[in-house]
MIDOSE-1310 file (N, C-alpha, C; in nm, 2 decimals, decimal comma, always signed):
residues 226
mtea	+0,09/-0,12/+0,00/+0,00/+0,00/+0,00/+0,09/+0,12/+0,00; +0,06/+0,22/-0,09/+0,14/+0,34/-0,10/+0,11/+0,43/+0,02; +0,21/+0,53/+0,03/+0,19/+0,63/+0,14/+0,07/+0,71/+0,12; +0,03/+0,75/+0,00/-0,08/+0,83/-0,03/-0,21/+0,76/+0,01
seet	-0,22/+0,63/-0,02/-0,34/+0,55/+0,01/-0,35/+0,53/+0,16; -0,24/+0,51/+0,23/-0,25/+0,50/+0,37/-0,30/+0,63/+0,44; -0,25/+0,74/+0,38/-0,30/+0,87/+0,44/-0,45/+0,89/+0,41; -0,49/+0,85/+0,29/-0,64/+0,86/+0,26/-0,72/+0,78/+0,36
laie	-0,68/+0,65/+0,38/-0,75/+0,56/+0,47/-0,75/+0,62/+0,61; -0,64/+0,68/+0,66/-0,63/+0,74/+0,79/-0,73/+0,85/+0,81; -0,74/+0,93/+0,70/-0,84/+1,04/+0,71/-0,98/+0,99/+0,72; -1,01/+0,89/+0,64/-1,15/+0,83/+0,64/-1,18/+0,78/+0,78
ladl	-1,09/+0,71/+0,84/-1,12/+0,65/+0,97/-1,13/+0,76/+1,08; -1,05/+0,86/+1,07/-1,05/+0,97/+1,17/-1,17/+1,06/+1,16; -1,22/+1,08/+1,03/-1,32/+1,18/+1,01/-1,45/+1,12/+0,96; -1,49/+1,01/+1,03/-1,61/+0,94/+0,99/-1,73/+1,04/+1,01
rpal	-1,74/+1,11/+1,12/-1,86/+1,19/+1,14/-1,87/+1,31/+1,04; -1,76/+1,38/+1,02/-1,76/+1,48/+0,92/-1,80/+1,43/+0,78; -1,75/+1,31/+0,75/-1,78/+1,25/+0,62/-1,93/+1,22/+0,61; -1,99/+1,17/+0,71/-2,14/+1,15/+0,72/-2,21/+1,28/+0,70
eavl	-2,17/+1,38/+0,77/-2,23/+1,51/+0,77/-2,23/+1,57/+0,62; -2,12/+1,55/+0,56/-2,10/+1,60/+0,42/-2,20/+1,53/+0,32; -2,21/+1,40/+0,34/-2,31/+1,33/+0,25/-2,45/+1,36/+0,28; -2,48/+1,37/+0,41/-2,62/+1,40/+0,45/-2,66/+1,54/+0,41
mvad	-2,56/+1,63/+0,40/-2,59/+1,77/+0,37/-2,64/+1,79/+0,23; -2,60/+1,70/+0,14/-2,64/+1,71/+0,00/-2,76/+1,61/-0,04; -2,80/+1,54/+0,06/-2,91/+1,44/+0,04/-3,04/+1,51/+0,03; -3,13/+1,47/-0,07/-3,26/+1,53/-0,08/-3,37/+1,44/-0,03
eple	-3,33/+1,33/+0,03/-3,42/+1,23/+0,10/-3,35/+1,16/+0,20; -3,42/+1,10/+0,30/-3,36/+1,02/+0,40/-3,27/+0,91/+0,35; -3,15/+0,89/+0,40/-3,06/+0,78/+0,36/-3,05/+0,67/+0,46; -3,06/+0,55/+0,41/-3,05/+0,43/+0,50/-2,91/+0,42/+0,55
aaal	-2,90/+0,36/+0,67/-2,76/+0,34/+0,72/-2,67/+0,26/+0,63; -2,73/+0,16/+0,56/-2,65/+0,08/+0,47/-2,59/+0,16/+0,36; -2,67/+0,26/+0,31/-2,63/+0,34/+0,20/-2,52/+0,44/+0,24; -2,54/+0,49/+0,36/-2,43/+0,58/+0,42/-2,30/+0,50/+0,44
asav	-2,32/+0,38/+0,49/-2,20/+0,29/+0,52/-2,12/+0,27/+0,39; -2,20/+0,24/+0,28/-2,13/+0,22/+0,15/-2,06/+0,35/+0,10; -2,12/+0,46/+0,13/-2,06/+0,59/+0,08/-1,93/+0,63/+0,15; -1,93/+0,59/+0,28/-1,81/+0,63/+0,36/-1,72/+0,51/+0,38
ahpt	-1,75/+0,40/+0,33/-1,67/+0,28/+0,34/-1,64/+0,24/+0,48; -1,74/+0,23/+0,56/-1,73/+0,18/+0,70/-1,84/+0,08/+0,73; -1,83/-0,01/+0,83/-1,93/-0,10/+0,86/-2,06/-0,03/+0,90; -2,17/-0,09/+0,87/-2,30/-0,03/+0,90/-2,32/+0,00/+1,05
atvv	-2,28/-0,09/+1,14/-2,29/-0,08/+1,28/-2,21/+0,04/+1,33; -2,09/+0,06/+1,27/-2,01/+0,18/+1,31/-2,07/+0,31/+1,26; -2,13/+0,30/+1,15/-2,20/+0,42/+1,09/-2,32/+0,46/+1,18; -2,40/+0,36/+1,22/-2,52/+0,39/+1,30/-2,47/+0,45/+1,43
eale	-2,37/+0,40/+1,49/-2,32/+0,45/+1,62/-2,27/+0,60/+1,60; -2,21/+0,63/+1,49/-2,17/+0,76/+1,46/-2,28/+0,85/+1,44; -2,39/+0,81/+1,37/-2,51/+0,89/+1,35/-2,58/+0,92/+1,48; -2,59/+0,82/+1,56/-2,66/+0,84/+1,69/-2,57/+0,94/+1,78
glsa	-2,44/+0,93/+1,76/-2,36/+1,02/+1,84/-2,37/+1,16/+1,79; -2,38/+1,18/+1,66/-2,40/+1,32/+1,60/-2,53/+1,37/+1,65; -2,64/+1,29/+1,64/-2,77/+1,34/+1,69/-2,77/+1,39/+1,83; -2,71/+1,31/+1,92/-2,70/+1,34/+2,06/-2,61/+1,47/+2,08
eyte	-2,51/+1,48/+2,00/-2,42/+1,60/+2,01/-2,49/+1,73/+1,97; -2,57/+1,72/+1,86/-2,65/+1,84/+1,82/-2,75/+1,88/+1,92; -2,81/+1,78/+1,99/-2,91/+1,81/+2,09/-2,84/+1,88/+2,21; -2,73/+1,82/+2,25/-2,65/+1,87/+2,37/-2,61/+2,01/+2,34
qgrg	-2,57/+2,04/+2,22/-2,52/+2,18/+2,19/-2,63/+2,28/+2,16; -2,75/+2,23/+2,16/-2,86/+2,32/+2,13/-2,87/+2,38/+1,99; -2,82/+2,30/+1,89/-2,82/+2,34/+1,75/-2,96/+2,36/+1,70; -2,97/+2,45/+1,60/-3,11/+2,47/+1,54/-3,15/+2,36/+1,45
fdlr	-3,07/+2,26/+1,43/-3,11/+2,15/+1,34/-3,08/+2,02/+1,42; -3,14/+1,91/+1,37/-3,13/+1,78/+1,43/-3,11/+1,67/+1,33; -3,05/+1,56/+1,37/-3,03/+1,45/+1,28/-3,12/+1,34/+1,33; -3,22/+1,30/+1,24/-3,32/+1,20/+1,29/-3,32/+1,08/+1,19
nvag	-3,36/+0,97/+1,25/-3,39/+0,85/+1,17/-3,54/+0,85/+1,14; -3,58/+0,89/+1,03/-3,72/+0,90/+0,99/-3,75/+0,83/+0,86; -3,87/+0,75/+0,86/-3,91/+0,68/+0,74/-3,80/+0,59/+0,69; -3,73/+0,53/+0,79/-3,63/+0,43/+0,75/-3,49/+0,48/+0,71
gwrf	-3,47/+0,61/+0,72/-3,35/+0,67/+0,68/-3,31/+0,79/+0,76; -3,19/+0,84/+0,75/-3,13/+0,95/+0,83/-3,13/+1,08/+0,74; -3,17/+1,19/+0,81/-3,18/+1,32/+0,74/-3,17/+1,43/+0,84; -3,12/+1,55/+0,80/-3,12/+1,66/+0,88/-3,26/+1,73/+0,88
ytre	-3,30/+1,78/+1,00/-3,43/+1,85/+1,02/-3,40/+1,97/+1,11; -3,48/+2,07/+1,08/-3,48/+2,19/+1,18/-3,55/+2,15/+1,30; -3,52/+2,20/+1,41/-3,58/+2,17/+1,54/-3,72/+2,23/+1,55; -3,81/+2,16/+1,62/-3,95/+2,20/+1,62/-3,97/+2,35/+1,68
eyas	-3,88/+2,38/+1,78/-3,90/+2,51/+1,84/-3,87/+2,63/+1,74; -3,81/+2,60/+1,63/-3,78/+2,70/+1,53/-3,86/+2,69/+1,40; -3,97/+2,61/+1,42/-4,06/+2,58/+1,30/-4,12/+2,71/+1,25; -4,16/+2,80/+1,34/-4,23/+2,92/+1,30/-4,13/+3,01/+1,22
vvgg	-4,01/+3,02/+1,26/-3,91/+3,10/+1,19/-3,88/+3,04/+1,05; -3,86/+2,92/+1,05/-3,83/+2,85/+0,92/-3,95/+2,86/+0,82; -4,07/+2,83/+0,88/-4,19/+2,84/+0,80/-4,22/+2,98/+0,74; -4,19/+3,08/+0,82/-4,21/+3,21/+0,77/-4,12/+3,25/+0,66
fvle	-3,99/+3,20/+0,67/-3,89/+3,22/+0,57/-3,92/+3,14/+0,44; -3,96/+3,02/+0,45/-3,98/+2,93/+0,34/-4,11/+2,96/+0,26; -4,21/+2,98/+0,34/-4,35/+2,99/+0,29/-4,39/+3,13/+0,25; -4,31/+3,23/+0,29/-4,35/+3,37/+0,26/-4,37/+3,39/+0,11
gqqa	-4,49/+3,44/+0,07/-4,51/+3,47/-0,07/-4,54/+3,34/-0,15; -4,54/+3,23/-0,09/-4,56/+3,11/-0,17/-4,70/+3,05/-0,14; -4,76/+2,98/-0,23/-4,89/+2,92/-0,22/-4,88/+2,76/-0,22; -4,76/+2,71/-0,17/-4,74/+2,57/-0,17/-4,80/+2,49/-0,06
rltq	-4,85/+2,56/+0,04/-4,91/+2,49/+0,15/-5,04/+2,42/+0,11; -5,07/+2,31/+0,18/-5,20/+2,24/+0,15/-5,32/+2,33/+0,20; -5,43/+2,32/+0,14/-5,55/+2,39/+0,18/-5,61/+2,31/+0,30; -5,70/+2,38/+0,37/-5,76/+2,31/+0,49/-5,83/+2,19/+0,44
aale	-5,90/+2,19/+0,33/-5,97/+2,07/+0,28/-5,87/+1,96/+0,25; -5,75/+1,99/+0,20/-5,65/+1,89/+0,17/-5,60/+1,83/+0,30; -5,58/+1,91/+0,40/-5,53/+1,86/+0,53/-5,63/+1,77/+0,59; -5,75/+1,81/+0,59/-5,86/+1,73/+0,65/-5,87/+1,59/+0,58
tlav	-5,86/+1,60/+0,45/-5,87/+1,47/+0,37/-5,75/+1,38/+0,40; -5,63/+1,44/+0,41/-5,51/+1,37/+0,44/-5,52/+1,30/+0,58; -5,58/+1,38/+0,67/-5,59/+1,32/+0,81/-5,68/+1,20/+0,81; -5,79/+1,21/+0,73/-5,89/+1,09/+0,72/-5,82/+0,97/+0,66
vayk	-5,74/+0,99/+0,56/-5,67/+0,88/+0,50/-5,57/+0,82/+0,60; -5,50/+0,91/+0,67/-5,39/+0,86/+0,76/-5,45/+0,78/+0,87; -5,57/+0,81/+0,92/-5,62/+0,74/+1,04/-5,72/+0,62/+0,99; -5,77/+0,62/+0,87/-5,86/+0,52/+0,83/-5,80/+0,43/+0,72
qpvs	-5,68/+0,45/+0,68/-5,62/+0,37/+0,57/-5,61/+0,22/+0,60; -5,62/+0,14/+0,49/-5,66/+0,18/+0,35/-5,81/+0,22/+0,34; -5,84/+0,32/+0,27/-5,97/+0,37/+0,26/-6,00/+0,42/+0,12; -6,13/+0,41/+0,08/-6,17/+0,45/-0,05/-6,21/+0,59/-0,05
rarv	-6,22/+0,65/-0,17/-6,26/+0,79/-0,19/-6,40/+0,81/-0,13; -6,49/+0,71/-0,16/-6,63/+0,73/-0,12/-6,63/+0,73/+0,03; -6,55/+0,65/+0,10/-6,55/+0,65/+0,25/-6,50/+0,79/+0,30; -6,40/+0,84/+0,24/-6,34/+0,97/+0,28/-6,45/+1,08/+0,26
sair	-6,52/+1,07/+0,15/-6,62/+1,17/+0,12/-6,73/+1,16/+0,22; -6,77/+1,04/+0,26/-6,88/+1,02/+0,36/-6,84/+1,08/+0,49; -6,71/+1,06/+0,53/-6,66/+1,11/+0,66/-6,66/+1,26/+0,66; -6,61/+1,32/+0,55/-6,60/+1,47/+0,54/-6,73/+1,54/+0,50
gvnv	-6,82/+1,46/+0,44/-6,94/+1,52/+0,40/-6,94/+1,60/+0,27; -6,83/+1,59/+0,20/-6,82/+1,66/+0,07/-6,74/+1,57/-0,03; -6,75/+1,60/-0,16/-6,68/+1,52/-0,26/-6,53/+1,55/-0,25; -6,44/+1,45/-0,25/-6,30/+1,47/-0,23/-6,22/+1,43/-0,35
dgvm	-6,28/+1,41/-0,47/-6,21/+1,37/-0,58/-6,09/+1,46/-0,62; -6,12/+1,59/-0,63/-6,02/+1,69/-0,66/-5,91/+1,69/-0,56; -5,94/+1,69/-0,43/-5,84/+1,69/-0,33/-5,76/+1,57/-0,33; -5,82/+1,45/-0,35/-5,74/+1,33/-0,36/-5,64/+1,33/-0,47
rtll	-5,68/+1,39/-0,59/-5,58/+1,41/-0,70/-5,47/+1,49/-0,66; -5,49/+1,60/-0,58/-5,38/+1,69/-0,54/-5,29/+1,61/-0,45; -5,34/+1,53/-0,35/-5,26/+1,45/-0,26/-5,18/+1,35/-0,33; -5,24/+1,29/-0,44/-5,17/+1,19/-0,52/-5,05/+1,25/-0,59
trgl	-5,08/+1,37/-0,65/-4,98/+1,45/-0,72/-4,86/+1,49/-0,63; -4,90/+1,53/-0,51/-4,79/+1,57/-0,41/-4,71/+1,45/-0,36; -4,76/+1,33/-0,39/-4,69/+1,21/-0,34/-4,72/+1,18/-0,19; -4,83/+1,24/-0,14/-4,86/+1,21/+0,00/-4,95/+1,09/+0,03
veea	-5,02/+1,05/-0,08/-5,10/+0,93/-0,07/-5,08/+0,85/-0,20; -5,11/+0,72/-0,19/-5,09/+0,63/-0,31/-5,20/+0,52/-0,30; -5,22/+0,46/-0,42/-5,32/+0,35/-0,43/-5,27/+0,23/-0,35; -5,37/+0,16/-0,29/-5,34/+0,05/-0,20/-5,43/-0,07/-0,23
gqdh	-5,45/-0,10/-0,36/-5,53/-0,21/-0,40/-5,68/-0,17/-0,41; -5,76/-0,28/-0,41/-5,91/-0,25/-0,42/-5,98/-0,32/-0,31; -6,10/-0,26/-0,28/-6,19/-0,32/-0,18/-6,25/-0,45/-0,24; -6,24/-0,56/-0,16/-6,29/-0,69/-0,21/-6,44/-0,69/-0,23
etga	-6,51/-0,61/-0,16/-6,66/-0,61/-0,17/-6,71/-0,52/-0,28; -6,66/-0,39/-0,28/-6,71/-0,29/-0,38/-6,62/-0,28/-0,50; -6,50/-0,32/-0,50/-6,41/-0,30/-0,61/-6,35/-0,16/-0,62; -6,38/-0,08/-0,52/-6,33/+0,06/-0,52/-6,18/+0,06/-0,49
nlyr	-6,11/+0,16/-0,55/-5,97/+0,17/-0,52/-5,95/+0,22/-0,38; -5,85/+0,17/-0,31/-5,82/+0,21/-0,17/-5,69/+0,29/-0,18; -5,68/+0,38/-0,07/-5,57/+0,47/-0,07/-5,50/+0,46/+0,07; -5,37/+0,49/+0,07/-5,30/+0,50/+0,20/-5,19/+0,61/+0,19
ttgy	-5,14/+0,65/+0,30/-5,03/+0,75/+0,30/-4,90/+0,68/+0,26; -4,80/+0,77/+0,22/-4,68/+0,72/+0,16/-4,56/+0,74/+0,26; -4,45/+0,69/+0,23/-4,33/+0,72/+0,31/-4,29/+0,86/+0,31; -4,32/+0,93/+0,20/-4,30/+1,08/+0,19/-4,38/+1,15/+0,29
fler	-4,51/+1,10/+0,32/-4,60/+1,16/+0,42/-4,53/+1,15/+0,56; -4,48/+1,03/+0,59/-4,41/+1,01/+0,72/-4,29/+1,11/+0,73; -4,22/+1,12/+0,62/-4,10/+1,21/+0,62/-4,14/+1,35/+0,65; -4,25/+1,40/+0,58/-4,29/+1,54/+0,59/-4,34/+1,57/+0,73
igit	-4,40/+1,48/+0,80/-4,45/+1,51/+0,94/-4,35/+1,47/+1,04; -4,24/+1,40/+1,00/-4,13/+1,37/+1,10/-4,16/+1,25/+1,19; -4,22/+1,15/+1,14/-4,23/+1,03/+1,22/-4,18/+0,91/+1,14; -4,16/+0,80/+1,21/-4,10/+0,68/+1,15/-4,21/+0,58/+1,10
dlge	-4,32/+0,57/+1,17/-4,43/+0,49/+1,13/-4,56/+0,54/+1,18; -4,67/+0,49/+1,13/-4,81/+0,54/+1,16/-4,84/+0,52/+1,31; -4,77/+0,43/+1,38/-4,80/+0,41/+1,52/-4,77/+0,53/+1,60; -4,69/+0,63/+1,54/-4,65/+0,75/+1,62/-4,75/+0,86/+1,60
lpel	-4,85/+0,84/+1,52/-4,96/+0,94/+1,50/-5,03/+0,96/+1,63; -5,06/+1,09/+1,67/-5,13/+1,11/+1,80/-5,27/+1,05/+1,80; -5,31/+1,01/+1,92/-5,44/+0,95/+1,93/-5,55/+1,06/+1,92; -5,66/+1,02/+1,86/-5,76/+1,12/+1,83/-5,85/+1,15/+1,95
apyl	-5,86/+1,05/+2,04/-5,95/+1,06/+2,16/-5,93/+1,19/+2,24; -5,81/+1,23/+2,27/-5,80/+1,36/+2,35/-5,85/+1,48/+2,28; -5,86/+1,47/+2,15/-5,91/+1,59/+2,07/-6,05/+1,59/+2,04; -6,12/+1,48/+2,08/-6,27/+1,47/+2,06/-6,34/+1,53/+2,18
pdla	-6,46/+1,59/+2,15/-6,54/+1,64/+2,27/-6,59/+1,52/+2,36; -6,61/+1,55/+2,48/-6,66/+1,45/+2,58/-6,80/+1,40/+2,54; -6,82/+1,27/+2,55/-6,95/+1,22/+2,51/-7,06/+1,28/+2,59; -7,05/+1,30/+2,72/-7,15/+1,37/+2,80/-7,19/+1,51/+2,74
dmee	-7,08/+1,58/+2,71/-7,10/+1,71/+2,65/-7,18/+1,71/+2,52; -7,15/+1,60/+2,44/-7,21/+1,59/+2,31/-7,36/+1,56/+2,33; -7,39/+1,47/+2,43/-7,53/+1,43/+2,45/-7,61/+1,55/+2,51; -7,54/+1,63/+2,60/-7,61/+1,75/+2,65/-7,64/+1,85/+2,54
elte	-7,54/+1,87/+2,45/-7,56/+1,97/+2,34/-7,67/+1,92/+2,25; -7,67/+1,79/+2,22/-7,78/+1,73/+2,13/-7,92/+1,75/+2,19; -7,93/+1,72/+2,32/-8,06/+1,74/+2,39/-8,10/+1,88/+2,39; -8,01/+1,97/+2,41/-8,04/+2,12/+2,41/-8,09/+2,16/+2,27
qvsq	-8,02/+2,11/+2,17/-8,06/+2,14/+2,04/-8,20/+2,09/+2,00; -8,23/+1,97/+2,04/-8,36/+1,91/+2,01/-8,47/+1,99/+2,08; -8,44/+2,03/+2,21/-8,54/+2,11/+2,29/-8,57/+2,24/+2,22; -8,46/+2,31/+2,17/-8,48/+2,44/+2,11/-8,56/+2,42/+1,98
eala	-8,53/+2,32/+1,90/-8,61/+2,29/+1,78/-8,76/+2,27/+1,81; -8,78/+2,19/+1,92/-8,92/+2,16/+1,96/-8,99/+2,29/+2,00; -8,92/+2,38/+2,08/-8,99/+2,50/+2,12/-9,01/+2,60/+2,00; -8,92/+2,59/+1,90/-8,93/+2,68/+1,79/-9,05/+2,64/+1,70
aqpe	-9,10/+2,52/+1,71/-9,21/+2,47/+1,63/-9,34/+2,50/+1,70; -9,34/+2,54/+1,83/-9,47/+2,56/+1,90/-9,54/+2,69/+1,88; -9,47/+2,81/+1,87/-9,54/+2,94/+1,87/-9,65/+2,95/+1,78; -9,63/+2,91/+1,65/-9,74/+2,93/+1,55/-9,86/+2,84/+1,58
agpd	-9,83/+2,72/+1,63/-9,94/+2,62/+1,66/-10,03/+2,67/+1,78; -9,97/+2,74/+1,88/-10,04/+2,79/+1,99/-10,15/+2,88/+1,96; -10,12/+3,00/+1,90/-10,22/+3,10/+1,86/-10,33/+3,04/+1,77; -10,29/+2,96/+1,67/-10,39/+2,91/+1,58/-10,49/+2,82/+1,65
lgsa	-10,44/+2,74/+1,74/-10,53/+2,65/+1,82/-10,62/+2,73/+1,91; -10,56/+2,84/+1,97/-10,64/+2,92/+2,06/-10,75/+2,99/+1,98; -10,72/+3,05/+1,86/-10,82/+3,12/+1,79/-10,93/+3,03/+1,74; -10,88/+2,91/+1,70/-10,98/+2,81/+1,65/-11,08/+2,77/+1,76
tngp	-11,02/+2,76/+1,89/-11,10/+2,72/+2,00/-11,20/+2,84/+2,04; -11,14/+2,96/+2,05/-11,22/+3,07/+2,09/-11,33/+3,11/+1,99; -11,30/+3,09/+1,86/-11,40/+3,12/+1,76/-11,53/+3,04/+1,78; -11,52/+2,91/+1,77/-11,65/+2,83/+1,79/-11,71/+2,86/+1,92
dsed	-11,64/+2,88/+2,03/-11,70/+2,90/+2,16/-11,78/+3,03/+2,15; -11,73/+3,13/+2,09/-11,80/+3,26/+2,09/-11,92/+3,25/+2,00; -11,90/+3,18/+1,89/-12,02/+3,16/+1,80/-12,13/+3,08/+1,87; -12,08/+2,98/+1,94/-12,18/+2,90/+2,01/-12,25/+2,98/+2,12
ages	-12,18/+3,06/+2,19/-12,23/+3,15/+2,29/-12,33/+3,25/+2,23; -12,30/+3,30/+2,11/-12,39/+3,40/+2,05/-12,52/+3,33/+2,01; -12,51/+3,21/+1,96/-12,63/+3,14/+1,91/-12,72/+3,11/+2,03; -12,66/+3,08/+2,15/-12,74/+3,05/+2,27/-12,81/+3,17/+2,32
ns	-12,74/+3,29/+2,31/-12,80/+3,41/+2,37/-12,91/+3,45/+2,28; -12,90/+3,43/+2,15/-13,01/+3,46/+2,07/-13,13/+3,37/+2,08
């Protein structure tokens, strides 16, 4: 082995973390540990240990970015506490954000998948064909076969969806129960609404019945007096 090759090998061994940082800096998608190991010519186990060390180091130093293992691969992300700053910079003057309708539809797919368009429409109460096309185009949802009973196409979220919201798998989605109204409150509200509707239907009926009753009584009384 020549002196030059020995020097190169020595640099690679000593600078594993900087080498990983350099590769990750130019990556436009999460990179698996095996791919990173191939790029820096080190065993996968060694690379994983170095990646975890870098992530811990960034957290300890309070950096504005973090290194996370998301959707099966490693990638740099800005920290959550600086999301508003980054969002204001990136999204200012742009119309790239999803609409409220698209976000609601995406949430239904995420929690009900695999799910058909008809089912999503039934849950939202509106037609979602256009919104689903947008989500498909953005790569956030994809086809997931067909329903055995109806033959309708089914849809599910993609790995890109996991990457964009910063989770590894669907099991990390927050539970919906804490965000739903209490059942007792719902029953109380429904009872109150029904009572109000019942009262609203009474005013016209009352006077009509009264006039109808008083009319014949008066007429009967007049006929008796005569």
